[in-house]
N, C-alpha and C positions, 0 to 999 in steps of 0.2 A: 817164871816171872809171876809174882803175885798179882791179883786183880788190881789192888791199889796202885801198883807201879804202872800197870797198863793205863789205868784211868788218869794218872798224872802226866803221862807222856804228852808232848805237844802235838796237837792235831796236825799241824803242818808237817811235822817229821813223819808221822804215820802216813799221811797223804802221799808224800813223795815216795815212800816205800811201795804203796799200792800202785801208783802210776808206773814206777820202774818195773814192777812185776808184770803189769799189763803190756808195757811197751816192749819188754824182752820177748814177748810172744806175738808181736806184731799188732797189738791193739793200741788205742789212742787215749790220750789224756781226756779228750772230749767224751769218750765212752765211759771212762771212770767217773767223770763229773756227772754224766747223765744217770749213772747208777746211784751215786750219792744223793743227787737231787730226788730221784724216785723214792729212795729208801727213807729219807729224812724230811723232805718237804722244804729244804733250803732252796732259795733261788740261786742263780749263778752269781749274782752280785753279792749275796750274803756269804756264799761259799768263798769267793775271792777275798772278802773282807776278813773272814776267819783265817784264811791262809796267810794274810799279812800280819795277823796278830799272834798272840801266844796262848790261844785257848787250849785247855786240857782236853784230851781225847774223851774222857768221861763227860765233861761239860758239853762237848760237841753233841753228844747223844742226848744228854739230859735236857738241853735247850732246843732240841730239834723242833721246828715249827709244827710238823705233822708227820709222824711216823706212818708209813704206808700200811694200810690194813692187810694188804696182800703179802706183807713180809712173813706172815705166819705160814705161808705156803712154801717157804724156803726150807728144804730138808737136805740132809746129807751130813757128811763128816768133814770137820775142820780140825786139824791138829789132833786127830784121833778121837774126837768127841762129836757125837751127833748134836747138831745145833738145836734141834727141836727138844732135846732133853736137858739143855743147860737151864738150871734152876734160877740162877741169879739174873734178873731181868736186864740189867745194864750190860753184863757180859754177853748175854744172848744177842742183844742188839749189835754189839761189836762183832760177834761171830757171824751174824747175818751178812754184814758188809764183807767180811773175809770170804765167806762162801760165794757171794756174788762176784767178787773179783777173781776168785779161783775159776769160776765158770767162764768168765770173760777170757782169762788167760788160756783156758782149754779150748777156746774157739767156739763156744756156744753163741748162738745168735742173740742179739739184744732183745728180740721179742720173747724168747724163752727165758732169758735172764730176768726180765722185768715182769714175768708171769702174766703176759698179755694173752 
């Protein structure tokens, strides 16, 4: 799937896929929300408003209130690509979230996921 297609996907659709992935491994929607809030700076109210709308996934990241500085500490492989080596900034932000949800699904503690 090309980057533009990913950017055009509705955030709410992607969000439900992320939650499903976490819940299948015994984690919660609240943990997914905490990760998203940590990464993007959205409040829970803002996140819920976006889920009720039709925001594009790319716009979700482009309009993030405050991307967490510690996101650059996220390292590893997602879909066979090292996230720290992704050159396109918007795709790197998307893959950071993918990586954090992968860590959640693998049972990592929230302190470690949130780089505390």
